[in-house]
C-alpha atoms as one frame of an Amber mdcrd trajectory, in Angstrom:
protein
 -55.186  62.368 -74.985 -54.785  58.407 -74.896 -53.721  57.196 -71.688 -54.045
  60.286 -70.022 -56.361  61.033 -67.169 -58.310  64.308 -66.734 -58.575  65.255
 -63.057 -60.499  67.790 -60.969 -59.532  68.218 -57.387 -61.857  70.304 -55.181
 -60.039  71.516 -51.958 -62.088  72.800 -49.318 -60.953  73.699 -45.637 -59.379
  76.033 -43.336 -55.964  75.859 -45.003 -56.630  74.750 -48.336 -54.189  77.600
 -50.015 -51.345  76.045 -47.822 -52.457  72.668 -49.267 -52.166  73.839 -52.775
 -48.810  75.596 -52.249 -47.444  72.189 -51.508 -48.212  71.110 -55.069 -47.603
  74.200 -56.762 -44.401  75.356 -58.631 -43.078  77.472 -61.468 -41.636  76.331
 -64.830 -40.124  77.901 -67.659 -40.084  76.551 -71.258 -39.276  78.206 -74.733
 -42.668  80.220 -74.514 -41.786  81.740 -70.811 -42.710  81.091 -67.141 -45.971
  79.419 -66.347 -47.545  77.759 -63.003 -47.629  74.226 -62.709 -50.620  73.975
 -60.208 -50.228  70.048 -59.192 -46.707  69.186 -59.354 -45.707  65.418 -58.225
 -42.399  66.515 -58.013 -42.910  69.547 -55.548 -45.072  67.166 -53.414 -42.678
  64.418 -53.411 -39.977  66.797 -52.038 -42.148  67.892 -49.080 -43.469  64.386
 -48.557 -39.738  63.461 -48.198 -38.913  66.227 -45.828 -41.905  65.402 -43.539
 -41.095  61.646 -43.746 -44.733  60.495 -44.862 -44.946  57.070 -46.303 -46.443
  56.825 -49.628 -49.117  54.432 -49.908 -48.468  51.581 -52.440 -51.596  51.143
 -54.784 -49.583  48.238 -56.537 -49.899  50.032 -60.196 -47.216  52.514 -60.094
 -43.372  51.882 -60.665 -41.023  52.555 -58.160 -39.420  55.681 -60.019 -42.636
  57.331 -59.928 -44.721  55.937 -57.008 -47.329  58.866 -56.842 -47.941  58.670
 -60.582 -47.093  61.304 -63.226 -48.434  64.651 -63.998 -48.539  66.503 -67.344
 -47.253  69.865 -66.457 -48.915  71.652 -69.313 -52.923  72.407 -69.640 -53.320
  72.971 -65.676 -55.986  75.126 -64.556 -56.983  76.702 -61.293 -60.354  78.143
 -60.234 -60.914  79.818 -56.795 -64.350  80.628 -55.202 -65.107  81.708 -51.723
 -65.008  78.270 -50.131 -63.043  76.222 -52.307 -60.079  75.771 -54.914 -60.397
  73.521 -57.960 -57.560  72.393 -59.723 -57.885  70.956 -63.280 -54.622  68.644
 -64.583 -53.968  65.493 -66.385 -52.153  62.306 -64.998 -50.775  59.370 -67.016
 -52.569  56.143 -67.021 -54.716  56.590 -63.621 -55.902  59.287 -61.132 -53.395
  60.409 -58.558 -54.734  58.417 -55.549 -51.538  58.207 -53.910 -50.598  61.857
 -54.114 -54.220  62.974 -52.828 -53.855  60.659 -50.074 -50.508  61.945 -48.899
 -51.963  65.456 -49.436 -54.873  64.772 -46.948 -52.351  63.403 -44.459 -50.241
  66.515 -44.589 -53.693  68.446 -44.189 -56.057  66.614 -42.183 -58.378  69.523
 -41.759 -59.243  70.011 -45.485 -61.091  67.588 -47.522 -60.046  66.633 -51.211
 -62.548  65.844 -53.812 -61.049  64.031 -56.905 -63.191  63.431 -59.973 -61.476
  61.728 -62.938 -62.116  60.883 -66.408 -59.733  58.070 -67.905 -59.938  57.100
 -71.639 -58.597  53.682 -73.215 -58.459  52.275 -69.706 -59.917  49.270 -68.020
 -57.192  47.326 -66.104 -57.958  48.624 -62.520 -60.945  47.295 -60.213 -63.814
  49.466 -59.409 -64.093  51.376 -62.676 -67.314  52.874 -63.659 -67.650  52.870
 -67.671 -69.430  55.675 -69.294 -70.401  53.283 -72.176 -69.822  54.676 -75.918
 -66.841  56.885 -74.782 -65.111  53.735 -73.478 -64.001  55.624 -70.421 -63.824
  55.312 -66.873 -65.317  58.039 -64.719 -64.499  58.071 -60.643 -65.036  59.985
 -57.852 -63.313  59.906 -54.474 -63.301  61.914 -51.317 -59.882  62.066 -49.413
 -59.583  63.306 -45.802 -56.826  62.632 -43.132 -55.330  59.885 -45.388 -58.850
  57.823 -46.061 -60.226  57.327 -49.359 -64.052  57.079 -49.901 -64.867  55.948
 -53.165 -68.299  56.961 -54.885 -69.463  54.583 -57.591 -71.268  56.436 -60.203
 -74.602  55.107 -61.350 -75.725  53.907 -57.945 -76.476  57.282 -57.000 -78.192
  58.549 -60.091 -75.625  61.195 -60.870 -75.117  61.714 -64.658 -71.710  62.046
 -66.583 -71.439  64.500 -69.283 -69.760  64.308 -72.626 -66.251  65.292 -72.211
 -65.484  69.017 -73.112 -62.075  70.555 -73.881 -61.250  73.810 -72.669 -59.229
  76.368 -74.951 -55.950  75.655 -72.743 -56.226  71.788 -73.770 -57.798  70.565
 -70.432 -60.863  67.963 -70.448 -63.808  68.712 -68.361 -66.425  65.955 -67.282
 -69.379  67.315 -65.190 -70.603  64.810 -62.787 -73.936  66.077 -61.810 -75.060
  65.593 -58.289
């Protein structure tokens, strides 16, 4: 989907399920009830309750300072030591939202992998070439973002693959 960013957020740590509950909500549409695994609206309410300032990246509008998330096509995978969320955001990866989440849950780590198509106006992007896409990886812990530029450490990026539920997955090999 043009101008949407496909995200994979891997959460590890002692209270990762509590962190996931801070961004989860139930929605209903004409097809019935479904789970939104990454809801900016739910996170924003919690952030306001706690009085946590939202970091300003300079690329968001005042109405949605943590970005915009597509509520459909979200997916959750749980393992023994991590939880992985797949979701889409508009225009860019949700750096502000994940930063705030890492402030709320400083014992956990949040690894964000993102693949954005048709973008190029932000600094620090890494292009996969023929796909005209930007792929990035950042680790968040206790409000601090550490960026990992692709290519410098030998990682390879796969061709984007669509799942049956519409989520696009890009594999970033270690």
